N, C-alpha and C positions, 0 to 999 in steps of 0.2 A: 733214223736222223742224229741221235743221242749218242750213239756208239760211235767213237771214234774208226776211221777206216785206214788200213795201210796202203800204200802204193800198189799193192798185187789183187786192191781189193774194189768193186766201181759200186755204184747206190744203182739199184734196181727199180723201177718202177717209182720214182721218185720226184715225177715231173710238178712242180708247184707251179700256180700261175698267184701271182700277185697283184692288184690292182694299185693303181695310184690314187691316195696314197700308201705306203705299205702302214698295214693294221698290225697292233700289239698281238690282237688274238691269233691272228693267224701264224705270228712268227716260229719257228722251233723252239722248242725249249732252252738248248741250248744258248740259245741268242738272246732269247727274253733273260738269261739266268747273266750272261755279259752284258747286259742293258743295264743291269744294276752298277756296274763299275763305272760306270757313265763313259758311255761312247762319244769320241770325240774326231774331229774331222778336220782337214788340212788342205788349205790352197792356196797356190804360189799364182799370183798373175806377172807377167814381165815382158819386157821385149829385149833385141836384143841392142839398144843404142843408149840405153841410160836414158835421161829427161833434162830438159832445159832449168836449169837451175833456180835461177832467177823466179822465175815462176809456181817452182813446189816447195822452195821452202820458206816457211812465216819469216818475219821480221823478226823476229822474237819470240823466245822461251817460254816456257809455262802454259797455263789454262786458256790463259786470257789474251789468244794472238789473230790477230788481221789473216782468215782463209784468202793465201794466194789463189791465185787464178786457177792454176793448173787441178787444186783440190778443190775449185769451189762445188763442183756438187757433191761432198762428201760433207758440207755444212750442217746439215739434216741428222747426220750421224755423227759430229764433233765428239761426243761422249763416248762413242764406240773404238776409235780409233786414235792412234797415236803416230806423231811422225818422227822419226830420228835423225838427229845433225852429227856428224863425224862419226858414223859409223862406217865402216869398211875393212877388208881385208888385209890391207897393207901391203897389196899386191902393185905389180907393174906391169907391161904387157898388153894394154888397150882392149883389140876385140879378144885375147885369150886367155881375158881373164872374164869372160859373161858366163861362160861354165862353171867360174867357181860361187858363183852365187847362193849356195846352198849349202854350203860345204867348206866354202874359205881357200881349197885346194885346187890350184890348177892343173889340169889332168897330165902334164908334161911331168908332173912331180909326183904323181899320184902313188909311186910304190914305195917311195919313204915313209909313207902313213898305212897305220896299222889295218886300217879300212880304206886305203886309199882313196880317192875322191869322192866316195858314197854320199850321196845329196839326202838333204831330210827327208825327200818325199819317201825313198827307199827305206830308208830307216826306221819310217813308221810304216810302210808295206810289210816289211819283217814281222813287225810286233803285230799288226793286224791279221798276218798270214791269212789265212783260207775263211775266216771270218764273212767275207765279202766276196762276190764273182769276180772282182778286180781288185786284188790289193793296191793298186794304182792306179791314176791313168794319166799316161804322160799327154798332151794335149795341143796341138797349133793351129794358128790362123794368120795364113798368109803370109806366113814366116818361119823358120825351122827351130824350135825346140831342143836348145843345146844344154838344160841345165840337170837332165835326170841322167843319176848316174848310178848303177851298183856298185856293191862292194869289193866286185872284181875290176871296176874301172868299165866296164861297158856301159858305152850311153843307150838311154833306155829309146825304142822306136815311137813317134810320135802316132796321134791321128789325126785327121783334119776333121771337119764336118760329119763327112756325111759317113765315115767309118764310125764316128761318137757315137753316132745314132743308131747305127746299127750293130753294132756292140752293144748297145744297151737295150735293145727292142727286138732284134730280127734274129729268131730260133734258126740254128742249123739244121738241116733235112737229114734222117732218119741214117741216108749213106753218108754222110759228112760226118754227124755224130761218132758212126762206127767208123770210120776213116782217122778220128781223133782216137778212139778208145785203141786202135791196132797201133795208131803212132806211138801214144803213151806206153805200151807194151814191150815193143819193139825197143824203144828207148831205155826205159828200165831195166829190159834185159842187158844191153848192151852199158849200162853204167853201172850193174851189175859186176861182170868181168872187166870192167876198166879198174873198177875199186879195186878187186882182187889181185887183178896184175899190179897195182900202183904198190899195192902194201908190200909184197914181193923186191920192186922196182928201188922203192926208197930205201931200203937196208942197208944196199951197195953205196947209196950219192953221199958227197963229200956234204960239209956244212954250208958252202951257199949253195950248191945244187938242191938243196934238203930246202930251203927256202922259196926258190922258186919254185919248185916241187909242188912246194906247199902252194903255192898262189895257183898251180892247175887245179890240184884236188879240192881247192874252196870253190873253184868254177864248176867243179863236176858235182860239189854238192849243192851249188846253187841251182842246176837241171834238176836235182832231183827234188829239191826244197818244192820249186814251179809244180812239178807232175804232182806232187804229194798235193797242193795248192790247187791244181786244177781238177785232179779225176772228180771230186765230190758234184763238181756243175755239168758235169757234160750232160746228164738225162734231166737237168732243173731247168724249166721251163723261164725264160725270160719275163719280166713283165709285160703288161700289157702296155703299149704306149698311148699316153696321154695324147700327143699332137703328131700330127702327120711328120714325115720327112722331110726336116726345112731344106731349101732349095740353097747350093753351093754355089761359091762364085759372082755373088752380087755384089761385091763390094766389103770391105774390113765393117763399116757400119752393121750390114746386116748379119753376116758371117758372123762378127765377135759377138752381139747379141744373143744370137741363138746357139752360139758356144756357151754362153753364160748359163741360157735356160737351161741347157742339158742337164750341164755340172748340176745344177738344181735338184733336176729331176733325179739325176743321178743319186742323189742323197737322200730324196724322198721314196726312192725305192730300194736305197742301202743297197745298192750295185757297186758301190763304191763308198772310200770315205779319205782318200788322198788324191789332191788331182795338182798338177803343172800344168799351163797354159801361157803360151809364149804368142801373141801379135804381133801382126808389123803391118803393113801398107799399100795398098795397092795405087801404080799412078791413076789418079782420077778421086782418087778418095776426099770427101772433105770441099770438093772444088780445086785440090790441088794439085798441079804438073811436078812431076817430077819423083823422086825415088827417097824413102827413108832413110837410108845412109846416109847423100848426098845433103839432104835438109839437118843430119843430123855435124856437121861443119860445115855451119851456119854464117863464122863469122860476123856476127852480129846485124844478117844483114836482117832487114824486116820482112822479106817473103816467108824467109828459111824458117826464122825466128816464130813468125805466126802461123806456118806450118808444123812446126814442130806441138807450140801450143793447141792448137784442134787436135792432134794424133793424139798427144799425151792425156791432154783433158777429156778424149772421149775413151780412155784405158780408165783413168780412173770413174769417171762417171759409170763405165759398166761394174768395176767393183762396186759402186754405191747399188745399183742394180742388184747385184748379184745379193748385197746386204738387205733392199727391200723385201726381194724374194726369199731369201730363207727366216728374215722376222716374221713372213704371213705365215708361214707353213709350221703347224704341231709338229713337235719330235715327240715322234713315237715310241721311240728306244728311251728317251731321257725325262720326259717331261718337256714344257717351258716350250719354245721354239728352237726349229736349225740353228739361226743364227748363236744362241744360247751358249754351243758346244762346239763350235766352228772357228777354226782361227784362219784367216787370210790373210797373206802378205802377199805386198807389192813390191818389187823391186827389180836391179839387174846389176850382175857381177860387175859394170863397167857405169861408171857415174854419165859420165854423158859422151855422145860421138866424136868429141876433140881427145878419146882416148884417155881421157883421164878418170881413175880407178880412186881414187881418195873422196869422200864421204859420197856414199853409195845412197840412191835413192831409195829410203824404204819407210813402208808404211806398213802396221801392224792392225789388225781390228777383229774384233769376236768377243765371243764370251770368256769370260774366265779371267783373263789378263786384269791391272790397274792399269785403262788405257786412258784416252782423253785429254793430252796434251803433247806441246812442242818438245821433246826430250833433246837439249843442245848437251851433250855429253864431251867429253874434257876433248883437244883436239890438238893438246901438245905429243909430240911424238913418242916423251917418256909413259904417259898417262892414257893415252891411247886404248881405248878397248875395240875388242876385235869383234866384228860383225857378227862370227861364228856363236858368241858367247850368247846372243839372242837368238839362232840356231839350236842351241844347246838348251836353252828356257823353254823352248817351243817342244822339245822333243821330251825334256822331264814332265809337261805339263802334259802331256798323253800317258803319262807313266810308264817310259822307259824308262828301265835305270841304270842310267850310265852318267859318269862326272864328266865326261870327255867325249867332246866332239869336233870332226876336222883340227883345225887353229884355234879351237876356244881356249880359254885361260879360267874358264868358269860361267855360271849365268850371268844373264844381266841384272845386276840388283834395279830395286826401285818398280822388277815386271812381277812380282811375285803375285801368282794368280788369288785369284779368290774361290771360297768355297764353293 
């Protein structure tokens, strides 16, 4: 297990059963060696409609602020998170801006950027590679996850609660594993032929066509990287489940809580280190009738505003629940707790359901950064800082060697992480 494997090689007789929690003594030596570099984790919690701002943003900046209604569940973790005012991507377009949260780039203009509209989670997934079974996990609860994109601009499919549980704990049978091997081998052979022919075709292309062809080749290379990452895990047994499969379809309250707890389990078993989760609303949740979209166009009507406070307050409460779970779990790779080495971002690429995109609702929690305040950043047009600067800071804290990401102009100063 300590020797690298090419795409043409497969692990044989390498089934490893790891019980909860993962034990350092059972880790492969290569993983234990990597742990000395401080393993980091990332979670993004989002929705598709922004937040009701009057209940989200504190009235004053600094550390000694009164906790607003939507953030009340985080009161006991005041020192562990910061809320930001005046961070956004400088975009217009309402709902079309939702996919830009983790990059600052709208899909429609993605071809103009070197990494298109690649999201932070997928940049981190590339950095992590095959160290975990799943380099990243895109998740959804009662709404679509629209925020995860590869460097070729492809939206990452999201898993619901049932699929998440089975991905973590249910092994494929021997027949299915063999089918996966055959598919990898077949795809590998096809990609070999494609790359050989591509070299010949590329020589005859003009400058503009070469640029387009380069995007195509990058997509092919992405498939190759995925095969290389996935192959070593075919025959490794998944961890034993510490919980039974949670029922799905019980409403957002139960489904979202169960998903948050699965994310914590995924970290405990080191099945993945990168997660994005979008949650929504089901008619009848919290005793409210209607739809999230309709509530978000509230017109300051009491019933709609009350519904938004309940929905978004619960989302933040589940962020607090995740913090609680991670603080209670020892980190076998780094020492300390899982929370000490996890970054949790809460936000949306659209500020409110009324299609405004200025002053995005953004919270950052976790170990490593200097947090514990309401950061009121410059709001003037010329001195305004792009939200992508925060994304760049997150990437660099993970050890990703880059000085630019999406629409960033630099890192977010004053957020320097602690040793």
